[in-house]
BATI-601742 format. One record per residue: residue in three letters; z, y, x of N, C-alpha, C in turn. Coordinates in steps of 0.05 Angstrom, whole numbers, padded with zeros to 5 digits, always signed. Atoms other than C-alpha are relative to their C-alpha. Layout:
N
ALAZYXZYXZYX ...
END
This chain:
170
UNK+00028-00010+00001+01107-01458+00406-00001+00022-00022 UNK+00001-00022+00020+01093-01392+00371-00022-00005-00021 UNK+00018+00004+00023+01058-01388+00304-00028+00009+00005 UNK+00027-00010-00004+00999-01348+00329-00018-00020+00015 UNK+00017+00019-00014+00975-01406+00372-00008-00023-00018 UNK+00007+00022+00018+00972-01454+00313-00018+00009-00023 UNK+00017-00011+00022+00934-01408+00265-00029+00002+00010 UNK+00028-00004-00007+00857-01405+00264-00003+00029+00011 UNK+00004-00025-00014+00829-01346+00304+00001+00025-00018 UNK+00001-00023+00018+00818-01300+00244+00022-00001-00022 UNK-00021+00002+00020+00879-01321+00204+00020+00024+00004 UNK-00018-00023+00000+00920-01259+00187+00026-00008-00013 UNK-00025+00007+00013+00994-01268+00173+00003+00015-00026 UNK-00004-00012+00026+01010-01255+00100+00023-00014-00014 UNK-00022+00012+00015+01068-01266+00053-00011-00015-00025 UNK+00012+00016+00022+01019-01294+00001-00001-00029+00009 UNK+00002+00028-00007+01020-01369+00000-00029-00008+00005 UNK+00027+00009-00008+00961-01410+00024-00019-00001-00024 UNK+00017+00002+00024+00935-01422-00047-00007+00028-00010 UNK+00006-00027+00009+00942-01348-00065-00020+00013+00019 UNK+00019-00011-00020+00906-01328-00001-00028-00010-00006 UNK+00026+00012+00006+00849-01376-00018-00011+00011-00026 UNK+00010-00009+00026+00844-01355-00091-00006+00030+00000 UNK+00004-00029+00000+00852-01280-00080-00024+00007+00018 UNK+00023-00005-00017+00802-01281-00022-00026-00007-00014 UNK+00025+00008+00014+00751-01319-00063-00007+00020-00022 UNK+00005-00019+00021+00759-01272-00122-00010+00027+00010 UNK+00008-00025-00011+00754-01210-00079-00028-00001+00013 UNK+00027+00003-00012+00693-01237-00041-00021-00001-00022 UNK+00019+00001+00022+00658-01252-00107-00004+00028-00011 UNK+00001-00027+00010+00675-01182-00131-00016+00017+00020 UNK+00015-00014-00020+00648-01154-00065-00030-00005-00002 UNK+00028+00007+00004+00583-01191-00075-00012+00015-00024 UNK+00009-00014+00024+00577-01161-00145-00002+00030+00005 UNK+00001-00029-00006+00593-01091-00119-00024+00006+00018 UNK+00024-00004-00016+00539-01097-00065-00025-00002-00017 UNK+00023+00003+00018+00490-01122-00118-00004+00025-00018 UNK+00003-00023+00017+00505-01064-00164-00007+00025+00016 UNK+00007-00022-00018+00501-01015-00106-00030+00000+00005 UNK+00028+00001-00007+00432-01039-00086-00018+00005-00025 UNK+00016-00005+00024+00407-01040-00158+00001+00029-00008 UNK-00002-00028+00006+00433-00970-00169-00018+00017+00019 UNK+00018-00014-00019+00398-00946-00105-00029-00006-00007 UNK+00027+00007+00007+00335-00984-00126-00010+00018-00023 UNK+00007-00016+00022+00334-00947-00192-00001+00030+00007 UNK+00000-00028-00011+00351-00881-00157-00026+00006+00014 UNK+00024-00004-00016+00292-00890-00110-00025-00001-00018 UNK+00024+00004+00016+00244-00910-00166+00001+00014-00027 UNK-00002-00016+00024+00265-00861-00220-00025+00017-00003 UNK+00023-00016+00006+00209-00823-00254+00004+00014-00027 UNK+00000-00011+00026+00195-00780-00314+00013+00028-00003 UNK-00007-00028+00007+00217-00716-00348+00029+00007+00010 UNK-00027-00006-00008+00291-00723-00330+00006-00010+00029 UNK-00002+00011-00026+00277-00746-00259+00024+00011+00016 UNK-00021-00013-00018+00323-00696-00223+00028-00008-00009 UNK-00027+00006+00010+00383-00707-00268+00007-00030+00004 UNK-00005+00028-00003+00377-00783-00268+00002-00008+00030 UNK+00000+00006-00029+00361-00786-00193+00027+00008+00012 UNK-00026-00009-00011+00424-00745-00177+00023-00016-00011 UNK-00021+00016+00012+00467-00784-00226+00003-00027+00015 UNK-00001+00026-00013+00448-00850-00194+00007+00002+00029 UNK-00009-00004-00027+00457-00822-00124+00030+00002+00001 UNK-00030-00003+00001+00528-00801-00142+00013-00026-00006 UNK-00013+00026+00008+00543-00868-00175-00003-00020+00023 UNK+00003+00019-00022+00515-00908-00116+00020+00006+00022 UNK-00020-00007-00020+00559-00869-00068+00028-00010-00008 UNK-00026+00009+00010+00620-00885-00111+00002-00031+00002 UNK+00000+00029-00001+00601-00959-00115+00003-00009+00029 UNK-00001+00008-00028+00589-00964-00040+00028+00005+00012 UNK-00027-00006-00010+00657-00932-00027+00020-00022-00005 UNK-00018+00022+00006+00690-00994-00056-00003-00023+00020 UNK+00006+00024-00016+00658-01043-00007+00020-00005+00023 UNK-00018+00004-00023+00701-01031+00055+00028-00007-00009 UNK-00027+00007+00008+00768-01030+00019+00002-00028-00012 UNK-00001+00027+00010+00751-01095-00017+00000-00020+00023 UNK+00002+00019-00023+00730-01130+00047+00026+00001+00017 UNK-00025-00001-00015+00792-01104+00083+00023-00012-00014 UNK-00021+00014+00015+00837-01130+00027-00002-00030+00006 UNK+00004+00029-00006+00807-01199+00039+00012-00006+00027 UNK-00011+00005-00027+00825-01194+00112+00030+00004+00000 UNK-00029-00005+00000+00894-01165+00098+00016-00023-00013 UNK-00014+00022+00013+00912-01224+00053-00005-00027+00014 UNK+00003+00024-00016+00890-01274+00106-00026-00014-00002 UNK+00025+00013+00003+00819-01290+00086-00022+00011+00019 UNK+00024-00012-00014+00750-01278+00116-00019+00008-00022 UNK+00017-00011+00021+00697-01240+00079-00030-00005+00005 UNK+00029+00004+00000+00622-01236+00067-00012+00005+00028 UNK+00012-00002-00027+00578-01244+00128-00030+00007+00000 UNK+00029-00004+00000+00506-01234+00105-00010+00005-00029 UNK+00014-00004+00026+00457-01216+00049-00001-00027-00014 UNK+00001+00027+00012+00449-01291+00038+00026-00008-00013 UNK-00027+00006+00011+00524-01298+00028+00004+00015-00026 UNK-00002-00016+00025+00522-01242-00023-00016-00013-00022 UNK+00017+00011+00020+00464-01274-00059+00011-00026-00012 UNK-00012+00025+00010+00501-01341-00064+00024+00006-00019 UNK-00024-00005+00015+00562-01307-00095-00003+00019-00023 UNK+00003-00021+00020+00535-01251-00139-00002-00012-00028 UNK+00002+00008+00028+00543-01256-00214-00017+00020-00016 UNK+00017-00020+00012+00505-01192-00231-00029-00006+00008 UNK+00028+00006-00006+00429-01199-00235-00013+00022+00015 UNK+00017-00019-00013+00380-01166-00189-00022+00008-00020 UNK+00024-00009+00016+00320-01128-00217-00021+00006+00021 UNK+00022-00003-00019+00257-01136-00175-00026+00008-00014 UNK+00024-00008+00015+00209-01110-00229-00015+00022+00015 UNK+00017-00021-00012+00151-01067-00205+00005+00027-00014 UNK-00005-00025+00014+00167-01016-00259+00020-00005-00022 UNK-00020+00000+00021+00227-01003-00304+00001+00028-00010 UNK-00001-00028+00011+00229-00944-00352+00027+00012+00007 UNK-00026-00013-00006+00283-00893-00338+00022-00007-00019 UNK-00021+00007+00019+00321-00908-00402+00008-00029+00003 UNK-00007+00028-00005+00318-00983-00388+00017-00003+00025 UNK-00017+00000-00024+00345-00970-00318+00028+00008-00006 UNK-00026-00010+00007+00403-00930-00345+00016-00020-00017 UNK-00013+00019+00018+00418-00981-00400+00008-00025+00015 UNK-00007+00024-00015+00416-01039-00351+00024+00005+00018 UNK-00023-00007-00017+00463-01003-00303+00026+00003-00017 UNK-00023-00002+00017+00510-00987-00361+00011-00028-00006 UNK-00009+00027+00005+00512-01061-00379+00013-00013+00025 UNK-00011+00011-00025+00523-01081-00306+00027+00012+00006 UNK-00026-00012-00005+00580-01031-00299+00021-00011-00019 UNK-00019+00012+00019+00613-01058-00362+00007-00028+00009 UNK-00005+00027-00010+00605-01129-00335+00018+00001+00025 UNK-00016-00002-00024+00634-01107-00268+00029+00007-00007 UNK-00027-00006+00009+00694-01077-00304+00014-00025-00010 UNK-00011+00025+00009+00705-01144-00338+00008-00018+00023 UNK-00005+00016-00024+00700-01180-00271+00025+00011+00014 UNK-00023-00012-00013+00750-01131-00242+00026-00006-00015 UNK-00024+00007+00016+00799-01144-00299+00008-00029+00006 UNK-00006+00028-00007+00794-01219-00285+00012-00002+00028 UNK-00010+00000-00028+00805-01206-00211+00028+00011+00001 UNK-00026-00012+00002+00864-01161-00228+00021-00020-00010 UNK-00019+00020+00011+00896-01216-00269+00007-00021+00021 UNK-00005+00020-00021+00889-01266-00212+00018+00012+00022 UNK-00016-00013-00021+00917-01216-00161+00028+00005-00010 UNK-00026-00005+00012+00974-01199-00208+00017-00026+00000 UNK-00014+00026-00001+00992-01273-00214+00009-00007+00028 UNK-00006+00006-00028+00992-01278-00138+00020+00021+00012 UNK-00017-00022-00008+01037-01215-00135-00013+00016+00023 UNK+00015-00016-00019+00983-01180-00094-00002+00028-00012 UNK-00001-00026+00014+01003-01111-00118-00019+00021+00012 UNK+00018-00019-00012+00960-01073-00068-00028-00004-00011 UNK+00027+00004+00012+00896-01106-00094+00000+00008-00029 UNK+00000-00008+00029+00917-01096-00167-00001+00031-00002 UNK+00000-00029+00000+00930-01022-00152-00028+00011+00005 UNK+00028-00008-00005+00861-01013-00122-00018-00006-00023 UNK+00017+00008+00022+00829-01051-00178+00003+00018-00025 UNK-00005-00018+00023+00861-01006-00231-00016+00025+00003 UNK+00016-00024-00004+00828-00945-00201-00029-00006-00002 UNK+00029+00007+00001+00761-00980-00192-00009-00007-00029 UNK+00007+00005+00028+00762-01004-00264-00004+00026-00015 UNK+00003-00026+00012+00772-00932-00287-00026+00013+00009 UNK+00026-00012-00010+00714-00908-00242-00024-00015-00012 UNK+00022+00016+00010+00670-00965-00266-00005+00006-00030 UNK+00003-00007+00028+00684-00950-00339-00011+00028-00004 UNK+00012-00027+00001+00668-00877-00326-00030-00001+00005 UNK+00029+00002-00005+00601-00896-00296-00014-00011-00025 UNK+00012+00012+00024+00586-00940-00356-00002+00020-00023 UNK-00001-00020+00021+00606-00884-00403-00022+00021+00004 UNK+00021-00021-00006+00561-00832-00368-00028-00012-00005 UNK+00026+00013+00004+00503-00881-00368-00006-00003-00030 UNK+00004+00004+00029+00513-00897-00442-00006+00027-00013 UNK+00004-00026+00012+00518-00823-00461-00027+00012+00008 UNK+00026-00010-00009+00456-00807-00420-00023-00013-00016 UNK+00021+00014+00015+00416-00859-00460+00003+00002-00030 UNK-00004-00002+00029+00444-00842-00528-00021+00018-00012 UNK+00020-00016+00014+00392-00817-00576+00014+00022-00015 UNK-00011-00023+00014+00405-00749-00606+00003-00006-00030 UNK-00004+00005+00029+00435-00754-00675-00009+00024-00017 UNK+00011-00023+00014+00409-00685-00692-00029+00004+00009 UNK+00028-00002-00007+00335-00675-00695-00009+00029+00001 
END
C-alpha cells in the first residue's frame, strides 16, 4: 500500500518529523495571524490618518502595509510546505493573534505611529522566537525567510520611531 493512501488528504510529505511539523506549523500560523493583525491595523491607521502631515504619514503607512501583506502568502505556503494546514478565517486569526487590535473612533497621528512602532518591534520579537523554533527543527527555508522579514520589520519600526521623534533643535 502506498504512503499517499494512508496520509490525510492535505498532508504534504516533508522531511521534518511529525513533532517539528506540528510545532513549526503552529508557530508560523500564529505569526501569520499577527502579520494579518498588523496589516489591518496599519491599513486602518492609513485610512484614518489626519492632520498637518497627512500626505507623508498616509503614504508611509500605505508602503508599510504593502510590505506587511507581502509576507502573508509566503508564511502560509511555508506552513503547507512543511506539512501543516494554515489559517482559514478571520475568526481563526482572532483566536491566534497576539498583537492587539485598535478599534478606537479616533487616534492621533503620533499615537498611531507610536503604536505601530511598538507593534513592529513586538512582531520582530515574535519572529525571532519563531526563527529559534524553526532553527531547532532544521527548517532552514523558514529561518531564511524570517531573517529578511525581521530586517524589514525592524526598518518599519525605525522609520515609525524616527517619524515620531521630537526635534532636539528648536
